[in-house]
C-alpha positions as CSV (number, residue, x, y, z in Angstrom):
1,M,2.7,0.6,0.3
2,I,4.6,3.8,1.1
3,R,8.3,4.1,1.5
4,C,9.5,6.2,4.4
5,E,12.8,8.1,4.8
6,D,14.3,5.4,6.9
7,N,13.6,2.9,4.1
8,S,10.7,1.3,6.1
9,L,7.4,0.5,4.5
10,Y,4.0,1.6,5.6
11,T,0.9,-0.3,4.4
12,G,-2.6,1.1,4.5
13,I,-5.8,1.5,2.6
14,T,-7.4,4.6,1.0
15,T,-9.9,5.7,-1.6
16,D,-7.6,8.5,-2.8
17,L,-3.9,7.7,-3.1
18,N,-2.6,11.2,-3.7
19,R,-4.6,12.8,-0.9
20,R,-3.5,10.1,1.5
21,L,0.1,10.4,0.6
22,K,-0.1,14.2,1.2
23,E,-1.6,13.6,4.6
24,H,1.2,11.3,5.5
25,K,3.9,13.5,4.1
26,N,2.5,16.7,5.7
27,K,1.9,14.9,9.0
28,D,-1.5,16.4,9.3
29,S,-4.1,15.3,11.8
30,K,-5.2,12.4,9.6
31,C,-1.7,10.9,9.1
32,A,-1.0,7.5,10.6
33,K,0.9,7.2,13.8
34,Y,3.6,5.3,11.9
35,T,4.2,8.0,9.3
36,F,4.1,10.7,12.0
37,V,7.3,9.2,13.3
38,H,8.7,7.7,10.0
39,Q,8.5,10.4,7.3
40,A,6.6,9.2,4.3
41,V,8.4,9.7,1.0
42,D,6.6,8.0,-1.9
43,I,4.1,5.3,-2.9
44,Q,6.0,2.2,-3.9
45,C,3.0,0.1,-5.1
46,A,-0.7,0.0,-4.9
47,W,-3.6,-2.2,-5.8
48,V,-7.3,-1.5,-6.5
49,T,-10.2,-3.7,-5.6
50,D,-14.0,-3.4,-5.5
51,N,-14.7,-2.6,-1.9
52,K,-13.2,-1.8,1.5
53,S,-13.6,-5.3,2.8
54,L,-11.4,-6.7,0.1
55,A,-8.9,-3.9,0.6
56,T,-8.7,-4.6,4.3
57,K,-8.1,-8.3,3.7
58,L,-5.1,-7.5,1.4
59,E,-3.8,-4.9,3.9
60,F,-4.0,-7.4,6.7
61,H,-2.0,-10.1,4.8
62,L,0.6,-7.6,3.5
63,K,1.2,-6.3,7.0
64,K,2.1,-9.8,8.2
65,L,4.8,-10.2,5.6
66,T,8.5,-9.6,6.3
67,K,10.2,-6.5,4.9
68,K,12.1,-8.8,2.5
69,A,8.9,-10.2,1.1
70,K,7.4,-6.7,0.7
71,E,10.5,-5.5,-1.1
72,D,10.2,-8.6,-3.4
73,I,6.6,-7.8,-4.2
74,I,7.5,-4.2,-5.0
75,K,10.4,-5.1,-7.2
76,N,9.0,-8.2,-8.9
77,N,5.2,-7.7,-8.8
78,N,4.8,-11.3,-7.4
79,L,2.0,-10.9,-4.9
80,Q,0.9,-14.4,-5.8
81,E,4.1,-16.0,-4.4
82,Y,3.2,-14.8,-0.9
83,L,-0.6,-14.6,-0.8
84,L,-1.9,-17.1,-3.3
85,E,-3.4,-19.4,-0.6
86,K,-4.7,-16.6,1.6
87,I,-6.8,-14.4,-0.7
88,D,-8.5,-14.5,-4.1
89,L,-5.8,-12.5,-6.1
90,K,-8.2,-12.1,-9.1
91,K,-10.0,-9.5,-7.1
92,Y,-7.0,-7.2,-6.9
93,K,-5.2,-5.3,-9.7
94,R,-1.8,-3.6,-9.2
95,I,-1.7,-0.2,-10.6
96,E,1.3,1.7,-11.9
97,R,2.3,5.2,-10.8
98,E,0.9,6.9,-13.9
99,Q,-2.5,5.5,-13.0
100,Y,-2.7,6.7,-9.4
101,E,-4.8,9.8,-10.1
102,K,-7.3,7.7,-12.1
103,Y,-8.0,5.6,-9.0
104,N,-9.1,8.3,-6.6
105,I,-12.4,6.6,-5.8
């Protein structure tokens, strides 16, 4: 999840967190329509998983959550409170900011 200047949150998937953030921040041809209008600032939280299908499932469910729920997940690392019954949470690992470069798949 990426925080934007207007305090909104953008949720997406990528194989390279740092590259993708740069694309959003620089508003290059690969940035999302959302971050073209809402200036991306920084990554708030990220998870890794084994494949694109699992990543897409998590993205789908995160996008359905309210902003309040997303903020709670960012602050309290409690994804299970919102998605326990929807996806197999054992297949996802939240990573910390210091680990982002390590996970450029």
